[in-house]
Residue, then its C-alpha position, 0 to 999 in steps of 0.5 A: m234950648d233943646v236941639l236933640a234929634l235936629p239936623l245939625e245945620k238947624a241946631l246951629t241956627r237955634l243956637q246962634g249966639e251961644q258957644v258950641q262945640v261939636v263932636r262928630s262921631e262916624p260909624h265904623f264902616r264910614r271909616c273903612g270906606i264902605t258908604t258912598g255919598p254924603g250923609m245928614e248930620y243929626v244931634v244925638r246928645q246935647h251937653w251944657l257945661d258950667n261956662d255956658k258953652v254947649v257941646l253937641t255930639t252928632v252922627i251921620k245917617y246915610r241913605k242906602e242906594v240902589l244902583e241901575n242893576g238892582i244891586e244895593d250900594 
């Protein structure tokens, strides 16, 4: 089953009953603490292993927010 480009939660629902391993990839600016707020996690790679296990690689998409004074966060 193809779950590419789906939000992780929806992908896991579709793969219910399968062995799933999730590999999370965070952008450099997130590790440095530059962004704020939660992001939405999406599947960008799906790889089936020989033992009927699927490995999903995900990235997090963050929204750009504008504060009350018009400055972007």
